[in-house]
N, C-alpha and C positions, 0 to 999 in steps of 0.2 A: 625551544619550547612545544609542548605535547598541541594536537588538532584539537577542535572542537566539534565535537556533534550534538547538537541540538535535537530535540526528539518534542515534537508538537506533539501533545494530545489532546483528543475530543473527549475523551473518557478515560477514567482512570485506570480501566484494567485493559485497556492495548497500551503495550510496550514493544523494546525492539525486539522481546523474546528471542526466538533462534539467532536472529539477524545480530545480536549483539555481538556474539562471542568473532567474526571475521572485524565488526567495526572496531571493536578495541584492540584486535590483530594488528589493524592497519594503520596502531597510532594515534587513536582518539578519544581524546574522552568525554566520557557521556555527560549531558545536563537534560532536564526535563523541564517543558513551560507548557502549561493547560492556557489551551487555546482561548478560554472566554473568560480569561483573567488580563491575557497578552496585551503590550502595547504596541499595536500594529503600525499605528501613524511611527512611531520611531524607528530605530535600527536593529529591533529585536531578534528578525532573521537573517539579516545580512552580516551581522558578528559573528556567527559561526563559519567554521571550515565545509560542513555537511550539515545540511538538515533534511531531517528524515518527518514527513508528515504523514501521522499513522491515520487508522479510520476512525470510524465511530456511525452511531445508528442513524444519524441525522443526513439532509438533502442538502446539496449545495444550492440548490432554490427556495430551501425554506430560511429564507434573510430575515422572514418578520419575525418566526419564533427565537432564532438564533443571530441578534445584530452583530455578531463580531464575524459572520463569514465574509460579508463581502470585504472589510477592511484586511481578512486574513488572504483572501483571493488576492486582492490587490497589492500586498507584500509581497506573494509568491511571485506574482508575476514581475513587481519587481527585482526580489532576488534573480528568477532567472535573466530576464536580462540583462544582469550584472556579471551573467556568467557562472554563478556560483553552484557547484554541486547542490542537487537537488533530488531527492528520492520520495515517492508517494507512494502508499501503500490505501488499498481500497476507495474508502472517503478522501484520502490523500492524494488517489492517484486523479481522482475525480476532479478535488480544486485545483490540480496542476493545470487540467485539461480548460478548466474555466478560466482559467489565468492567461492561457494561451489564445482565448478564444470562443472553443468550443461550448456547444452545447450539453447540460448536462439533467437526465430527464428519466423518469420511472422506466425503468426494462421489461419487459414481456413476460417475466416470471420472476419469482427468488430464484438465487441459483444458491445453492446449500451443501455442503456436506465435499470430500474428495473425489477428486476429478480431474483426468489430463489436461494438457492442455497442447494446443496443437500450433506448432510452431512455424512462421513464417521464416519465408528463405533467408530474411532480414535475421532475425528470431535464431535461426539455427548459426548462425557467422554472429550473435551476439553472447553476454554472459547468459541468455535465458538456456543455452544448449545445455545449461546444465542439468534443467529442467526436465529434457527430453527420457519420453517416458517414464514418468512420473508422477503422481496423485498426487497432485495438492489440494488446499484445504479453500472451499467459495464461501462465500458469507455476505450476498448483495442482492439488492435489487432495482439498483440503478444503472444508468450507463451514460455514455455520452458521444459524442462526433468525433471524429479522431482529427485532433489539432491542426491547421494548415503548418505544414514544412516538419511533421512529424512523421517517423516511422511505426507502423506497424509491427509488431514481435510477436504477437500472440493473440488466439481467439480458442471459445467452444464450440460448441452447435449452438448454443443461446445468445452468447454473446460475442459478435466479431470482436472487440477491441477490448483484449482481455491486458495486455501490457502494449506501450509505446515507447518510446525514446524521440527527443529532440535531438540531440546531441549526444558525445561522450557524459556528458554532465548531468543530463537531466530522464531519470530513470522513471515508470511512472506503471505501476503493477497493481490492477485490477484483485489480485487473489491473497491470499496468506501464506506464502511458503515459510514464512516465520514461525505459524503455530503447529504445533505436534506433539511437541514435548511441557509446554508450559503449564503450570496447576492451575492458571488464571483459565485457562479452559471451563473449569466448571461454571465460573461466572458468567460468560460466556450461554453455556447450556441455560443455564437459571434465569439471566435476564432477557433471551432469544427464545424461549419458548412456544411463545406464539407465532413467531417468527419462523421455526424451525417447523411447526405442524402446517403453516402457510405453503410452504414448501413441499409438502408431503412426507417430511421424514422424523423420526423417532430421537430422542436424547437418546435414548440407547444405541440406537445402531448408528449416533455420532462418536459415542464413546467407543463401541468399537474398532470401530475405524480409524477413530484418534490415536486409540493403541496398537492398532495394526500396520498402520499406516503414517501416521504421524512422524516416526523418527527417520521414516525415510525422506519426506517430505521435507523433513528440517535440515537434513544432511544437504541434501540437493540445493537448497534454499541457501545456504552457510555456501557451496563454492560457489553459486550464483554471483551472491553481495560482493565475496573475497576479489571473486575475479573482475567485476562491475568497478569498486573500488581501485584495485592494480591498475586501471586504464583512464583513472583522472588524471 
């Protein structure tokens, strides 16, 4: 029987993108679930062999505006406690951090655009080694404290916690190495014009970098995810 990978989405324009190929190559069939309509009190997150928690423009702390955030974080925590493979991307990484007891809060500045990661020694010995010397897309303004028991894998100049792992089954990535060839990037640009401007960039600059650097980032991101899945 094929393994099931559940993609938990917070906005409909974020999906597995470049990560889809290595996930399917590892033998998973993909399914999608919108967070705002999920029954987190049930076992919806536990039923999948692999969970991918995607990004979104909301903050983990905006529980009054998004009442599904608290039950989602709790469900992610139950899944991790059960030892089930879980991957978090951007907001998804913050959800994992919160599920493990970390504090999620607004960062010093919005980090947007393509930039390299600084891998820790643990990161160099992890699947993130595939991203060495590669500029990947950043698109966030929140950060988090490193959860107890987690191992920091990467940082940037502005944000010390860009990636962490708890054990081989839990990987949290603040950045977007899945983005670089997906046509839905046009929606990111349209929806995020004010966000982009607040980071001191223009859509035109991002379009140029996306075309020039995106394919390299996606290729490296696919190797990273493939290596991570192979180690499960």
